[in-house]
C-alpha positions, 0 to 999 in steps of 0.5 A: 376167406372173403366168402358169405360165411365169413361175412355173416360171421363178422356181422354176428361177431360185430353184433355181439360186440356191440351188444357186450359194449351197449351192456357194458355202457349202461353198466358203466352209466349206472355206477356213475350215477350212483357214485358220481364218479366218471371212470373214463375222465382223469382223476383229480390229482392231489396238487389241485386242491382248494389252497392251489386255486386260492393261490393262482387267484391271489397271483393273478389279482396281486400282479395286476394290483402291483401293475397298477400301483407302479402307475399311481406310484408315479403320480405320489412320487410328483405330488409328494415332491411337490408338495415338499418343494411347495409346488402344485405338481400334476393337476390338470391331465385327466382321462380324456386322452386328447380326444375331442369327444372325451373332452367334452364327457370329462369337461370340468373334471380334472381328476387332480391329474390322475391321468398323467401317469397313463398319458406318460405310459402312452407316451413311452409305448409310442416313442421310438425304440432305439438300440445303440449300433455298437450294443450287444442287441440280445442282452440289451433286450433282454435286460429290462425283462430280467430285471421286471421278472424279479419284481413281479414274483417277490410277492408270492410268499406275502400272506396278503388276506390271512385264512379263507374257508374255501371248497365244498364244489365239484367243477362240472366239466371234470367232476373233480370235488373240492373239499371244503378247508382253510387255506392261506390267502398266498401266492406260494405257501411254502415253508422256506418263504423267507429264503425265497425272499433273499433269493429272488432279491438277489436275482435282480442284479442280473438285469442291471449288470446285463443292461450296463454292459450290453449298452457299451456305454462308459456311463451306463458300465460305472452305473451297473458296477455301482448297483451290483456293488451295492446290492451285494453289499447290502444283500448281508445286512438283510439276510442277517436282519432275517436271521435275527427274526427268524432266531426269534420266531423259530420260523421261516414261514411268514404266516408263522411270523405273523401268528408270532406277532399276533400273540407278542406284539409287532416286531418293530416294538421288540427289535426296532434296530433289526427293522431300521437295518432291514429298511435301510437295506430295502431302500439300497436294494431298490436303488432309492435315495439317499442310494441312488448312485447307480442312476445318479444324473449328476455324475453318470447321466442316468447310469445303467439304463442312459441308453434305453429308451420307450417301453424298455426304459420304463421298464426299469421304473416298473421294476423300481416301483414294484420292488418298492411295493413288494419289499414294503409288503415284506416289511409290513409282514415281518415287522408291522404285524401284517394285516393286523390294524392295531397290536394287542388289539382284537378288531372284528374281521382282523382276527385269526379265525375270521376266515370269511370273504369280507374278512379277507378283503379287509385284511388285504386292504389294511396290508395294502394301506401299509404298503401305500404308507410305506412306499410314501414314506419312502418317497419322502425320504428321497426328497428329503435326504441328499444322495450319499458319496458312493465311498459313503455308501460302501463304508456304511454297508461294510463299517456299520450296517453289517458289524451292527446287524452281527452283533443283533444276531449274536445277542438274539441267538444268547437270548434264545439259547438261555431262554430269556424269552420266557419272561417277556419276549418284547420286553427283553428284545427291546432292552437288548436293542437298547443296549446295543445302541448304548454299547455303540455309542460308547464304542464310536469316540475310540474308533479310528476316523477315516482321513480321506475326503476330509473337508479343507478349511476355508480361511474366512468362513464362519467355521475357520475364521481369520486369524489376527 
């Protein structure tokens, strides 16, 4: 078996095999040169297309924009509050970071205090990260991450830049052809976009509940109870207001809602009452004033994040400001026409048929500008209105917001069923909203009034003069 004959046979067979392999290799290379396809490489999967590439790029860009926007929002909060209280606000801190060399380079440039948010971020990262000895350490560490994740994934259904003509190239290493096609500049182009919004919005409560429970602090626990009951209560009118939009537009796709507004005008003019309800629910979901009872310092020290410090404490604020940006973008898409600058007006680069890169950047700038304006409006509300008592918050949700949103859903259902929108959708919906407001004003005097928490008459005051 191991003699010279066997070795000779092995050698001949080996040389023959190598010759056959070489011939087949030459034929394969010729086929590859002729067809441009590499048979030894994995073929391109169907999901890896132009839409997938644009969605990934959109997600990467928008995530970083939102993170930067959170720091800018803190600066805006301070400047707006200072302006409303006749103060100056941060105006000294630049970008020298306290280093002598950078101080010399930036001498004379205050940068309007823009470095204040950066300085606060560095301070939070360098502070001591303290965990209460009797806290549930695992849940205590998980809570900040759990609350910030829903804030960073809710933007996925926002159509940031309309449509984009993308593709028509080949990936060299894999030899995958990406055909030219028109895609949506969106993180996730799914057909249940608005349902996804409600699902993600409801996840934020878990971080609040876990943080308050794991802290083993009575003030934190009370703040968690308030936040959970408030979020659950105001998710109902939020869902009903989205249902009103769904009945009018007939779709769950945010891009299709935008297309409807391109044709019929912004929904804020047709459904102002629905828009107001949705915006109030946004404030309650973000724990913004006048609904910030979960963290009111006058009663609960700091609420559900009382025991947190360092960057864990910062993650709660990062989640709040990111929620503000994401919800403002959703509101702009549903009621303010998204990336359209003016209703019923065609503007170059801001039309549906504009699918170039410059048009995408222009549409993104318009939508992001609306987001910034809405965030500033939320801040103006915070520094204008006093905080509601918690019983008033719940009473407003269950006795005002939910019944009103139910009436609006019923009215829109009747209008759709009897096809009243065939005449003039915007005018019909506006008249119906005005009629609902008139009905509410007529019914309010006949409703029973609450007898609890009534003000006590103070003898001698201008509201209750002393009797002779």
